[in-house]
C-alpha positions in Angstrom: 16.6 -41.9 -51.5 16.2 -44.6 -53.6 13.3 -46.7 -54.1 12.6 -50.0 -52.5 13.3 -53.0 -54.0 12.3 -57.0 -53.3 15.7 -57.3 -52.1 14.7 -54.9 -49.1 11.2 -56.4 -48.1 11.4 -58.7 -44.8 12.0 -62.1 -45.3 9.4 -64.7 -44.4 7.2 -62.0 -46.4 5.4 -62.9 -49.6 6.4 -60.7 -52.3 4.4 -57.9 -53.5 3.0 -58.5 -56.9 4.3 -55.7 -59.6 1.3 -54.3 -59.7 0.9 -53.5 -56.3 4.2 -52.1 -56.2 3.6 -50.0 -59.0 0.7 -48.2 -57.0 2.2 -48.0 -54.0 5.3 -46.4 -55.0 3.2 -44.0 -57.5 1.3 -43.2 -54.1 4.5 -42.4 -52.3 5.5 -40.1 -55.2 2.8 -38.2 -55.2 3.2 -37.1 -51.9 6.5 -35.7 -52.7 5.2 -33.6 -55.7 4.5 -29.8 -54.5 1.0 -29.8 -55.8 0.1 -31.6 -52.6 0.7 -28.2 -50.8 -2.1 -25.8 -50.5 -2.5 -23.8 -53.6 -1.2 -20.5 -53.8 -3.1 -17.5 -55.2 -2.9 -16.3 -58.8 0.2 -13.6 -59.0 1.4 -14.3 -55.5 4.6 -16.0 -54.4 4.3 -18.6 -51.5 7.1 -19.9 -49.2 7.5 -22.7 -46.9 9.2 -21.7 -43.8 8.0 -19.9 -42.4 4.5 -20.0 -44.1 4.4 -17.0 -46.1 2.1 -15.2 -49.2 3.6 -12.5 -51.1 0.8 -10.6 -53.1 2.5 -7.0 -52.9 2.3 -4.7 -55.8 -0.2 -6.7 -58.1 -3.0 -4.0 -58.4 -5.0 -6.2 -56.6 -8.6 -4.1 -56.3 -9.2 -7.0 -53.0 -7.5 -9.2 -51.1 -6.8 -12.5 -53.5 -9.0 -15.3 -52.6 -7.7 -18.9 -51.7 -5.1 -17.8 -49.0 -3.6 -20.4 -47.7 -5.3 -20.8 -44.0 -1.8 -21.9 -42.5 0.0 -18.6 -43.8 1.8 -16.8 -41.0 3.1 -13.9 -42.9 0.9 -12.0 -45.5 1.9 -9.2 -47.5 -0.6 -7.4 -49.2 1.2 -4.2 -49.2 1.3 -1.1 -52.8 -1.8 -2.6 -54.0 -5.2 -0.8 -54.4 -7.1 -3.1 -52.0 -10.3 -0.9 -51.1 -12.3 -2.4 -48.4 -11.5 -5.6 -46.0 -14.2 -8.0 -44.7 -14.6 -10.5 -41.7 -13.0 -13.9 -42.4 -10.7 -13.1 -45.0 -7.6 -13.8 -42.8 -6.8 -16.8 -41.3 -6.0 -17.8 -37.3 -2.7 -18.2 -38.2 -1.6 -15.2 -39.4 1.1 -13.2 -37.4 2.3 -10.9 -40.0 0.0 -8.9 -41.6 1.5 -5.8 -44.2 -1.2 -4.3 -45.9 0.2 -0.3 -46.2 0.1 1.5 -49.5 -3.0 0.5 -50.5 -7.0 2.6 -50.9 -8.6 0.5 -47.8 -11.6 3.3 -47.2 -13.3 0.5 -44.7 -12.5 -2.1 -42.3 -15.7 -4.6 -41.7 -16.3 -5.1 -38.2 -14.7 -8.4 -36.9 -12.0 -8.5 -39.7 -9.3 -8.9 -36.9 -11.3 -10.1 -34.4 -9.9 -14.1 -35.2 -6.5 -13.3 -35.4 -5.2 -14.5 -31.7 -1.9 -14.7 -33.3 -1.2 -11.6 -34.9 1.7 -9.8 -33.9 2.4 -6.7 -36.5 -0.6 -5.2 -38.3 0.5 -2.7 -40.9 -2.0 -0.4 -42.2 -0.2 3.0 -42.7 -0.4 4.7 -45.9 -3.8 4.2 -46.8 -5.2 7.8 -47.3 -8.9 7.0 -47.6 -8.9 5.3 -44.3 -10.3 8.3 -42.2 -12.4 6.4 -39.8 -12.0 3.6 -37.5 -15.0 1.8 -35.3 -14.0 1.7 -32.1 -13.8 -2.4 -32.0 -11.7 -2.6 -35.0 -8.9 -3.9 -33.0 -10.5 -5.7 -30.4 -9.1 -9.3 -29.7 -5.6 -8.8 -30.7 -4.3 -9.4 -27.4 -0.7 -10.5 -29.0 -0.6 -7.3 -31.6 3.0 -5.8 -30.7 2.9 -3.2 -33.6 0.2 -1.3 -35.0 0.8 0.7 -37.9 -1.6 3.8 -38.7 0.4 6.6 -40.3 -0.2 8.5 -43.1 -4.2 7.5 -43.0 -5.7 11.2 -42.4 -7.5 10.4 -39.5 -8.9 13.3 -37.6 -10.0 11.6 -34.7 -9.9 8.0 -32.5 -12.2 6.6 -30.9 -11.6 6.6 -27.2 -12.0 2.4 -27.1 -9.9 2.2 -30.2 -7.0 0.5 -28.3 -8.8 -1.2 -25.6 -7.2 -4.6 -24.6 -3.8 -4.2 -26.6 -2.0 -5.2 -23.3 1.3 -6.5 -25.5 1.6 -3.6 -28.1 4.7 -2.2 -28.1 4.8 0.2 -30.9 2.2 2.2 -32.2 2.6 4.4 -35.3 0.0 7.5 -35.7 2.1 9.9 -37.1 1.3 12.1 -40.0 -2.6 12.3 -39.6 -4.8 14.7 -39.2 -5.4 14.3 -35.4 -6.8 17.3 -34.2 -7.0 15.9 -30.1 -6.3 13.0 -27.8 -8.6 12.5 -25.2 -7.8 11.6 -21.4 -7.1 7.7 -21.1 -7.3 7.2 -24.8 -3.6 4.8 -24.3 -4.7 3.9 -20.5 -4.8 -0.5 -21.6 -1.4 0.1 -23.4 1.0 -0.8 -20.2 3.6 -2.3 -22.3 3.7 0.3 -25.2 7.3 1.6 -25.4 7.1 3.8 -28.8 4.3 6.4 -29.4 5.2 8.4 -32.9 2.6 11.2 -32.8 4.1 13.7 -34.9 3.3 15.1 -38.1 -0.4 15.8 -36.8 -2.6 18.7 -35.8 -2.5 18.6 -32.4 -3.2 21.7 -30.4 -3.1 21.0 -26.5 -2.0 18.0 -24.3 -4.5 17.3 -21.8 -3.8 16.1 -17.9 -4.6 12.5 -19.0 -3.5 12.0 -22.2 -1.1 10.1 -22.0 -2.2 8.0 -18.5 -1.7 4.3 -18.4 1.9 4.6 -20.3 4.6 3.3 -17.5 6.6 1.7 -20.0 6.9 4.5 -22.6 10.4 4.9 -23.6 10.1 7.1 -26.7 7.7 9.9 -27.3 7.6 12.1 -30.9 5.3 15.0 -30.8 7.1 17.2 -33.8 5.6 19.1 -36.3 2.1 19.4 -34.5 0.5 22.7 -33.4 1.1 22.3 -29.5 0.0 25.7 -27.6 -0.7 24.1 -24.6 1.0 21.3 -22.6 -0.8 20.6 -18.9 1.8 20.4 -16.5 0.9 17.0 -15.2 0.5 16.1 -19.1 3.8 13.9 -18.5 2.9 12.5 -15.2 3.8 8.7 -14.9 6.3 8.7 -17.7 8.9 7.6 -15.6 10.9 5.7 -18.3 10.8 8.2 -21.0 14.0 8.7 -22.6 13.4 10.6 -25.8 11.1 13.4 -26.3 10.5 15.8 -29.5 8.7 19.1 -28.9 10.2 21.1 -31.8 8.3 23.0 -34.5 5.2 23.4 -32.3 3.7 26.5 -31.2 4.6 26.7 -27.5 5.6 29.6 -25.9 6.3 28.5 -22.7 5.8 25.4 -20.2 4.1 26.5 -17.3 4.2 24.2 -14.1 7.4 22.7 -15.3 5.7 19.4 -16.8 9.5 18.1 -17.4 10.1 17.8 -13.9 8.1 14.2 -13.8 10.5 12.8 -16.3 13.4 11.3 -14.5 15.0 9.4 -17.1 14.6 11.5 -19.5 18.3 11.7 -21.9 17.5 13.8 -25.2 15.2 16.6 -25.5 14.2 18.3 -28.5 12.4 22.1 -28.1 13.8 24.0 -31.3 11.4 25.4 -33.8 9.1 26.7 -31.1 8.1 30.5 -30.4 9.8 30.7 -26.7 9.3 33.8 -24.7 12.2 34.2 -22.7 10.5 36.6 -20.2 8.8 35.4 -16.6 7.3 32.8 -18.4 10.4 31.1 -19.4 11.5 30.8 -15.3 10.6 27.1 -14.9 11.6 26.1 -17.9 15.3 27.4 -17.4 15.1 26.1 -13.7 14.6 22.5 -15.3 17.5 23.0 -17.3 19.7 23.7 -14.3 19.3 21.1 -12.3 19.4 18.5 -14.9 22.1 16.9 -17.4 19.6 15.9 -20.4 21.3 16.2 -24.0 19.0 18.9 -25.8 18.7 20.5 -28.7 19.3 24.6 -28.8 16.2 26.5 -27.2 16.3 29.9 -28.8 14.4 33.0 -27.3 11.5 34.3 -30.2 10.8 37.3 -27.1 11.1 39.9 -26.2 13.0 41.7 -29.1 16.4 42.0 -26.9 16.4 38.7 -26.1 15.7 36.9 -29.7 17.7 34.5 -30.8 19.4 34.3 -27.8 19.5 30.2 -26.1 16.7 29.9 -23.1 19.0 27.8 -21.3 21.9 30.3 -21.0 19.5 33.3 -19.5 21.3 34.2 -16.3 19.3 34.4 -12.7 19.4 38.4 -13.2 17.3 37.8 -16.2 14.5 37.1 -14.3 14.8 39.8 -11.6 11.2 41.1 -11.0 9.2 38.1 -11.8 6.8 36.9 -9.4 7.8 34.2 -6.9 6.0 30.7 -8.0 3.1 29.5 -5.9 4.9 27.5 -3.6 2.2 25.4 -2.6 1.4 24.5 -6.2 5.0 23.4 -6.4 5.0 21.2 -3.2 1.7 19.6 -4.3 3.2 19.0 -7.6 6.3 17.3 -5.8 4.1 15.1 -4.0 2.1 14.1 -6.9 5.0 13.0 -8.9 6.4 11.0 -5.8 3.6 8.4 -6.3 3.8 5.7 -8.8 5.8 8.0 -10.8 9.1 5.9 -10.6 11.0 8.5 -8.3 13.4 7.3 -6.0 16.3 9.2 -7.4 15.7 8.5 -11.1 16.1 4.6 -10.6 14.2 2.8 -13.3 13.5 -0.9 -13.8 14.7 -2.6 -17.0 12.1 -3.3 -19.8 11.6 -6.5 -21.1 12.3 -8.7 -18.1 11.3 -12.4 -18.5 7.7 -13.4 -18.7 5.0 -12.5 -20.8 2.1 -11.8 -17.7 -0.1 -8.9 -19.7 -0.9 -5.8 -18.5 2.0 -5.2 -16.4 5.0 -3.0 -17.9 8.1 -4.7 -18.5 6.9 -7.9 -18.7 7.2 -8.7 -22.4 10.8 -9.5 -24.4 11.6 -6.7 -26.7 10.1 -7.4 -30.0 11.0 -4.5 -32.5 9.1 -3.8 -35.5 9.9 -4.7 -39.0 12.8 -2.1 -39.3 15.5 -0.7 -37.2 15.7 2.6 -35.8 18.2 5.7 -36.8 18.9 8.8 -34.5 15.7 8.3 -32.5 13.4 8.2 -35.3 11.4 5.3 -37.0 12.3 4.8 -40.9 8.8 5.8 -41.6 9.4 9.3 -40.6 12.0 9.6 -43.5 11.3 6.8 -46.1 8.7 8.9 -48.2 9.1 7.2 -51.2 11.7 4.7 -49.3 10.0 1.1 -49.2 10.9 -0.7 -45.8 12.9 -4.1 -46.5 11.2 -5.7 -48.9 9.5 -8.9 -48.2 9.8 -12.1 -50.5 8.7 -11.3 -54.0 8.2 -12.9 -57.3 11.4 -11.5 -58.4 13.7 -12.8 -55.6 14.9 -15.8 -53.8 13.0 -14.7 -50.7 14.7 -13.9 -47.2 17.4 -16.4 -45.9 15.9 -19.9 -45.0 12.8 -19.2 -46.8 11.9 -22.1 -49.4 9.4 -20.6 -52.2 7.1 -23.5 -53.0 4.8 -22.1 -55.8 4.2 -19.5 -57.9 1.4 -18.6 -59.7 0.7 -19.3 -63.0 1.9 -22.1 -61.9 1.7 -25.6 -64.1 0.6 -28.7 -63.1 3.0 -31.6 -62.0 3.6 -34.1 -64.2 4.1 -38.3 -63.6 6.0 -39.0 -66.5 9.3 -37.9 -65.2 8.8 -40.3 -61.7 7.6 -42.9 -63.8 10.4 -43.3 -65.9 12.8 -43.5 -62.3 10.4 -46.2 -60.9 9.8 -48.2 -64.2 13.3 -50.3 -64.3 13.0 -51.1 -60.6 10.0 -53.2 -61.3 
């Protein structure tokens, strides 16, 4: 675009003096200088579309000051940040990555005024052992919350209160000893729940209450020995359940009968008792077509190594009959509001965004894709997630870097050289 000249001036108007033209052109030129945009923090890289600040892997011990208030994506992972304080992040933040730091404390109110936040990754912060009950309150649009590998031994009962939009919850590889009833009761749109690699010993009756949209539940590599027969009640949309590598001897009361949509089940690496206690699980396999891992028997000795699914009816000769009244009550319970009706299941992700109702949020997968039912965090270890924009890259397609500190002050000499011939 060429600078305006006298020929471009409307007819009938007096010409602007050369000095006035120069001042006007200089002001216009200044508006094009990158320095007119919000400053980028030192050692960080900023991008225009979408507004992004990348400060990853710079050995920051605290969140850098001077974050542009309009930034939508903040990448602060792989530093040594120790504490998070209220007022640090702007209300426009949509994605906030803080994984792989040294965070040990989160000041109350740190995330309270982030109404646009959709993904928050606090994973791999091994010193973050305690969370206040209101840490995530007010994050009504949050869809993915990462809390893996934080050495959490317990969770406050109200920690997930009000997170009606949450769809992905990563709690794997912590030190969780128990999960209280109704812990997830507000998560009506949760579809993926990862609890593997903890120290859970039992699943109570109401532990998964309030999760009608749950599709994937990973509970492997815990210490589960007891599963209440109604622990999975209401999970009518669950398609994948992992219970392998636990301490399960039996599943009394047939808790899997509450899962009409189940497609894949893993029960291996448990000390299954293939005596009378195995009959409910064996009978369930006979009337379902779920794809399953082997279920090798650990006892009695003469059946060790036999697949529980391949036992024969005569193997249960002499076993006491099941309590018919208990079974009838169970069937009645599983038919009310549990999504029965022959296993018909509504499609998740129907149009609309009415919060608090299952199946009303559009699909919004987290930062990485799944492979064989397991999220990348299960396997990545030292494998990083797909990197965000960095100082050494051009950024993702469509992003335009606007500043990389240290940034030299813009000079007007080239602009003056272009403008002077037209004066």
